[in-house]
VEXDREN-2710 file (C-alpha; in Angstrom, 1 decimal):
% VEXDREN-2710
k/r/px/py/pz
1/UNK/-53.2/59.9/-42.9
2/UNK/-49.4/59.5/-43.0
3/UNK/-47.5/56.4/-42.3
4/UNK/-47.4/55.2/-38.7
5/UNK/-49.1/58.3/-37.2
6/UNK/-52.8/58.0/-36.2
7/UNK/-55.1/60.9/-36.8
8/UNK/-54.8/64.0/-39.0
9/UNK/-54.2/66.6/-36.2
10/UNK/-51.2/64.8/-34.6
11/UNK/-49.9/63.9/-38.0
12/UNK/-49.6/67.5/-39.1
13/UNK/-47.7/68.4/-35.9
14/UNK/-45.4/65.4/-36.1
15/UNK/-44.7/65.9/-39.8
16/UNK/-43.9/69.6/-39.5
17/UNK/-41.6/68.8/-36.6
18/UNK/-39.7/66.2/-38.5
19/UNK/-39.4/68.3/-41.6
20/UNK/-37.8/70.9/-39.4
21/UNK/-37.4/73.5/-42.1
22/UNK/-37.7/76.8/-40.4
23/UNK/-38.9/79.1/-43.2
24/UNK/-37.2/82.1/-41.6
25/UNK/-33.8/80.6/-41.1
26/UNK/-32.9/78.2/-43.9
27/UNK/-29.5/79.7/-44.2
28/UNK/-28.7/79.1/-40.5
29/UNK/-30.0/75.5/-40.6
30/UNK/-27.8/74.7/-43.6
31/UNK/-24.7/76.3/-42.1
32/UNK/-25.2/74.4/-38.8
33/UNK/-25.8/71.0/-40.6
34/UNK/-22.7/71.4/-42.8
35/UNK/-20.5/72.6/-39.9
36/UNK/-21.3/69.4/-38.0
37/UNK/-20.0/67.3/-40.9
38/UNK/-16.5/68.8/-41.1
39/UNK/-14.0/67.4/-38.7
40/UNK/-11.2/69.5/-37.1
41/UNK/-8.6/67.4/-38.9
42/UNK/-10.1/68.2/-42.3
43/UNK/-9.3/71.9/-41.8
44/UNK/-6.0/71.4/-40.0
45/UNK/-7.1/71.9/-36.4
46/UNK/-5.5/69.5/-34.0
47/UNK/-8.1/68.2/-31.6
48/UNK/-7.5/69.2/-28.0
49/UNK/-9.4/67.9/-25.0
50/UNK/-13.0/66.7/-25.2
51/UNK/-15.2/68.2/-27.9
52/UNK/-18.9/68.4/-27.0
53/UNK/-20.1/69.2/-30.5
54/UNK/-19.9/67.2/-33.7
55/UNK/-17.7/68.7/-36.4
56/UNK/-16.4/72.3/-36.1
57/UNK/-17.3/74.8/-33.4
58/UNK/-18.9/78.1/-34.5
59/UNK/-15.8/80.1/-33.6
60/UNK/-13.6/77.8/-35.6
61/UNK/-15.7/78.3/-38.7
62/UNK/-15.6/82.1/-38.1
63/UNK/-11.8/82.1/-37.7
64/UNK/-11.2/80.1/-40.8
65/UNK/-13.6/82.2/-42.9
66/UNK/-12.1/85.4/-41.7
67/UNK/-15.2/86.8/-40.0
68/UNK/-16.0/87.5/-36.4
69/UNK/-17.5/84.8/-34.2
70/UNK/-20.4/87.2/-33.3
71/UNK/-21.2/87.7/-36.9
72/UNK/-21.2/84.0/-37.7
73/UNK/-23.4/83.4/-34.7
74/UNK/-25.9/85.9/-36.1
75/UNK/-25.9/84.1/-39.4
76/UNK/-26.7/80.7/-37.8
77/UNK/-29.4/82.3/-35.6
78/UNK/-31.0/84.0/-38.5
79/UNK/-30.3/87.5/-37.2
80/UNK/-28.4/88.4/-40.3
81/UNK/-29.8/87.0/-43.6
82/UNK/-27.9/88.9/-46.2
83/UNK/-24.2/88.1/-46.0
84/UNK/-22.0/89.2/-48.9
85/UNK/-20.9/86.9/-51.7
86/UNK/-17.4/87.0/-50.4
87/UNK/-18.5/85.8/-46.9
88/UNK/-20.6/83.0/-48.5
89/UNK/-17.7/81.9/-50.6
90/UNK/-15.4/81.9/-47.6
91/UNK/-17.9/79.8/-45.6
92/UNK/-18.3/77.4/-48.6
93/UNK/-14.5/76.9/-48.6
94/UNK/-14.4/76.2/-44.9
95/UNK/-17.3/73.8/-45.0
96/UNK/-15.9/71.9/-48.0
97/UNK/-18.9/72.6/-50.2
98/UNK/-18.7/71.6/-53.9
99/UNK/-20.1/73.8/-56.7
100/UNK/-23.6/72.6/-56.2
101/UNK/-23.5/73.1/-52.5
102/UNK/-22.0/76.5/-52.9
103/UNK/-24.7/77.6/-55.3
104/UNK/-27.4/76.3/-52.9
105/UNK/-25.7/78.3/-50.0
106/UNK/-25.9/81.4/-52.2
107/UNK/-29.6/80.8/-53.0
108/UNK/-30.4/80.5/-49.3
109/UNK/-29.0/84.0/-48.8
110/UNK/-31.0/85.5/-51.7
111/UNK/-33.1/88.3/-50.3
112/UNK/-36.1/87.6/-52.6
113/UNK/-39.3/87.3/-50.6
114/UNK/-40.6/83.8/-50.0
115/UNK/-44.1/83.1/-51.4
116/UNK/-46.0/80.6/-49.3
117/UNK/-48.1/78.1/-51.4
118/UNK/-51.1/76.6/-49.6
119/UNK/-51.7/73.9/-52.2
120/UNK/-49.5/71.8/-54.4
121/UNK/-49.0/73.1/-57.9
122/UNK/-50.3/70.7/-60.6
123/UNK/-47.5/69.0/-62.5
124/UNK/-48.8/68.4/-66.0
125/UNK/-46.6/66.6/-68.6
126/UNK/-46.6/68.4/-72.0
127/UNK/-48.6/66.5/-74.6
128/UNK/-45.6/66.2/-76.9
129/UNK/-43.6/64.5/-74.1
130/UNK/-46.4/62.0/-73.7
131/UNK/-46.3/61.2/-77.4
132/UNK/-42.5/60.9/-77.3
133/UNK/-42.3/58.4/-74.4
134/UNK/-45.1/56.4/-76.0
135/UNK/-43.1/56.1/-79.2
136/UNK/-39.9/54.9/-77.5
137/UNK/-38.9/51.3/-77.4
138/UNK/-36.6/52.1/-74.4
139/UNK/-37.7/52.5/-70.8
140/UNK/-38.7/56.2/-70.4
141/UNK/-40.7/58.1/-67.8
142/UNK/-41.2/61.7/-66.6
143/UNK/-39.9/62.5/-63.1
144/UNK/-41.5/65.5/-61.3
145/UNK/-39.8/68.0/-59.0
146/UNK/-40.8/65.9/-56.0
147/UNK/-39.6/62.7/-57.8
148/UNK/-43.1/61.6/-58.6
149/UNK/-43.5/59.4/-61.7
150/UNK/-45.8/61.6/-63.8
151/UNK/-45.9/59.5/-67.0
152/UNK/-44.2/56.3/-68.1
153/UNK/-44.2/53.9/-71.0
154/UNK/-44.6/50.1/-70.9
155/UNK/-40.9/49.5/-71.3
156/UNK/-40.3/51.4/-68.1
157/UNK/-42.8/49.2/-66.3
158/UNK/-41.0/46.1/-67.7
159/UNK/-37.8/47.4/-66.1
160/UNK/-39.5/47.9/-62.7
161/UNK/-43.2/47.6/-61.7
162/UNK/-42.6/50.9/-59.7
163/UNK/-42.0/52.9/-62.8
164/UNK/-45.6/53.7/-63.5
165/UNK/-47.5/56.9/-63.2
166/UNK/-48.6/57.8/-59.7
167/UNK/-45.6/56.3/-57.9
168/UNK/-42.9/58.3/-56.1
169/UNK/-39.2/57.4/-56.5
170/UNK/-38.3/58.4/-52.9
171/UNK/-41.1/56.4/-51.3
172/UNK/-40.3/53.3/-53.4
173/UNK/-36.5/53.3/-52.9
174/UNK/-36.8/53.9/-49.2
175/UNK/-39.9/51.8/-48.4
176/UNK/-40.0/49.0/-51.0
177/UNK/-37.2/46.5/-50.4
178/UNK/-37.4/45.1/-53.9
179/UNK/-37.0/48.5/-55.5
180/UNK/-34.1/49.4/-53.2
181/UNK/-32.3/46.1/-54.0
182/UNK/-32.7/46.8/-57.8
183/UNK/-30.4/49.9/-57.7
184/UNK/-27.4/48.4/-55.9
185/UNK/-25.7/49.7/-52.7
186/UNK/-28.4/51.3/-50.7
187/UNK/-26.1/53.7/-48.9
188/UNK/-25.0/55.4/-52.2
189/UNK/-28.3/55.2/-54.0
190/UNK/-30.4/56.7/-51.1
191/UNK/-27.9/59.4/-50.4
192/UNK/-27.8/60.6/-54.0
193/UNK/-31.6/60.5/-54.3
194/UNK/-32.1/62.6/-51.2
195/UNK/-29.5/65.1/-52.2
196/UNK/-31.1/65.4/-55.7
197/UNK/-34.5/65.9/-54.2
198/UNK/-33.3/68.7/-52.0
199/UNK/-31.7/70.4/-55.0
200/UNK/-34.9/70.0/-57.0
201/UNK/-37.1/71.5/-54.2
202/UNK/-34.8/74.4/-53.4
203/UNK/-36.4/77.0/-51.2
204/UNK/-40.0/75.9/-51.9
205/UNK/-40.4/74.2/-48.5
206/UNK/-43.9/75.4/-47.5
207/UNK/-45.6/73.5/-50.2
208/UNK/-48.0/70.9/-48.6
209/UNK/-46.8/68.2/-51.0
210/UNK/-43.2/68.8/-49.8
211/UNK/-44.2/68.8/-46.1
212/UNK/-46.3/65.6/-46.5
213/UNK/-43.6/63.7/-48.4
214/UNK/-40.6/64.6/-46.2
215/UNK/-42.6/64.2/-43.0
216/UNK/-44.0/60.8/-43.8
217/UNK/-40.7/59.5/-45.0
218/UNK/-39.0/60.9/-41.9
219/UNK/-41.5/58.9/-39.8
220/UNK/-41.2/55.7/-41.8
221/UNK/-37.5/55.6/-42.5
222/UNK/-34.6/56.4/-40.1
223/UNK/-32.2/56.3/-43.0
224/UNK/-34.2/59.1/-44.8
225/UNK/-34.3/61.1/-41.6
226/UNK/-30.5/60.9/-41.2
227/UNK/-29.8/61.8/-44.8
228/UNK/-32.3/64.7/-44.8
229/UNK/-30.6/66.2/-41.7
230/UNK/-27.2/66.3/-43.5
231/UNK/-28.6/68.8/-46.1
232/UNK/-26.5/67.4/-48.9
233/UNK/-27.3/68.9/-52.4
234/UNK/-26.5/67.3/-55.7
235/UNK/-27.7/68.1/-59.3
236/UNK/-30.2/65.6/-60.8
237/UNK/-28.3/64.3/-63.8
238/UNK/-27.7/61.1/-65.7
239/UNK/-25.3/58.3/-64.9
240/UNK/-24.3/54.8/-65.7
241/UNK/-26.2/52.4/-63.4
242/UNK/-26.0/48.7/-62.9
243/UNK/-29.3/47.2/-61.8
244/UNK/-29.5/43.9/-59.9
245/UNK/-32.6/42.8/-61.8
246/UNK/-34.4/39.7/-60.4
247/UNK/-35.2/38.3/-63.9
248/UNK/-32.0/38.9/-66.0
249/UNK/-29.3/39.5/-63.4
250/UNK/-27.0/42.5/-63.5
251/UNK/-28.0/45.0/-66.2
252/UNK/-25.8/48.0/-66.9
253/UNK/-27.5/50.9/-68.6
254/UNK/-27.0/54.6/-69.3
255/UNK/-29.6/56.7/-67.5
256/UNK/-30.2/60.1/-69.0
257/UNK/-32.0/62.8/-67.1
258/UNK/-33.1/65.6/-69.5
259/UNK/-34.8/68.8/-68.3
260/UNK/-38.1/69.3/-70.0
261/UNK/-38.4/72.8/-71.4
262/UNK/-41.3/74.9/-69.9
263/UNK/-42.1/72.3/-67.2
264/UNK/-40.8/73.4/-63.9
265/UNK/-38.5/70.8/-62.5
266/UNK/-39.7/67.9/-64.7
267/UNK/-37.1/65.5/-66.1
268/UNK/-37.4/63.1/-69.0
269/UNK/-35.6/59.9/-67.8
270/UNK/-34.5/57.3/-70.4
271/UNK/-32.6/54.1/-69.8
272/UNK/-30.6/52.7/-72.8
273/UNK/-27.9/50.1/-73.2
274/UNK/-24.6/50.0/-75.0
275/UNK/-25.6/48.9/-78.6
276/UNK/-25.1/45.3/-79.5
277/UNK/-24.2/44.4/-75.9
278/UNK/-25.3/41.6/-73.6
279/UNK/-27.1/44.3/-71.7
280/UNK/-29.0/45.3/-74.8
281/UNK/-30.2/41.7/-75.2
282/UNK/-31.3/41.5/-71.6
283/UNK/-33.3/44.7/-71.9
284/UNK/-34.9/43.5/-75.1
285/UNK/-35.9/40.2/-73.4
286/UNK/-37.5/42.1/-70.5
287/UNK/-39.5/44.4/-72.7
288/UNK/-40.6/41.6/-75.0
289/UNK/-41.7/39.4/-72.1
290/UNK/-43.8/42.2/-70.7
291/UNK/-45.6/43.0/-74.0
292/UNK/-48.4/40.3/-73.7
293/UNK/-49.2/41.5/-70.2
294/UNK/-49.4/45.1/-71.4
295/UNK/-52.0/44.1/-74.1
296/UNK/-54.0/41.7/-71.9
297/UNK/-57.1/43.4/-70.5
298/UNK/-57.1/40.9/-67.6
299/UNK/-53.4/41.3/-66.7
300/UNK/-51.4/44.0/-65.2
301/UNK/-50.7/46.7/-67.6
302/UNK/-47.5/48.7/-67.4
303/UNK/-48.4/50.9/-70.4
304/UNK/-51.7/52.5/-69.3
305/UNK/-49.8/55.7/-68.3
306/UNK/-48.7/56.3/-71.9
307/UNK/-51.9/58.0/-72.7
308/UNK/-53.2/59.3/-69.4
309/UNK/-52.9/63.0/-68.7
310/UNK/-51.4/63.4/-65.2
311/UNK/-53.0/65.7/-62.6
312/UNK/-51.6/67.1/-59.4
313/UNK/-49.8/64.4/-57.5
314/UNK/-51.1/64.4/-53.9
315/UNK/-49.2/61.3/-52.8
316/UNK/-48.5/57.7/-53.8
317/UNK/-48.6/54.3/-52.4
318/UNK/-45.5/52.3/-51.5
319/UNK/-47.1/48.8/-51.7
320/UNK/-45.6/47.8/-55.0
321/UNK/-44.9/44.1/-55.7
322/UNK/-41.8/43.0/-57.5
323/UNK/-42.1/40.2/-60.0
324/UNK/-40.5/36.9/-58.8
END
């Protein structure tokens, strides 16, 4: 059962409606969403009279891209699904797409047949990666293509109780207030996470795991629903992050996201501080304080996922508790 929707039959209908990913017209849905985000002023069009549509009109996009209005209409309606690279590049320019958005636009027009998957594909972390994260003294975990935590070490659990195997980063950041507060301004963090998730999933939108995750979050979080409709795309990559940690205060760390070779969409995520800095001392204190709990059979263990072999992730709870 999904969040807030009683009964499996209605749940499936509601979820698929909210996901709103027409498998036959992904290109048209993307063009429409991005068109609505570009104002006339951004492309040098002086607004005249009352505009009844957000962003640009179809005929304005067509004119600026140098194509006929009828041809652009066919693209949005899915009646033409194989535009040339020149047309796609012209549309990307008009719609102010960056390199990542342009690449995504091209992928949507790729004529390769879509293969429907009825069941989620198992995401199994390579044994060597398990051994690696277990040996690290830094917070490290494996993030799957649906942003599931597939494996994590005890240092990661010391940084956040949500960084343990079986959790989902999207669910936790959108539905767990403590986790959301940890990562700073919610507007920036949530937008980047949704855009990275869309990039990770790509065209694989009929997978049941994808439908369940996007649908349940769309029901539970108006913020997620708004961001998902924008169709932003951004590469999953590292950054410098400042965490508002409830125990040690602000904690600035490098966050590396390293693709795992041979594991489709999996990323090795490692947090590390500037050497010999105050942040390094804070992180060491967090990890040291968590060590007794990790070795205590009666306490909460953050390191049990170091040795567990993950199986297919069907879903995860969002009822994590943050330490006070």
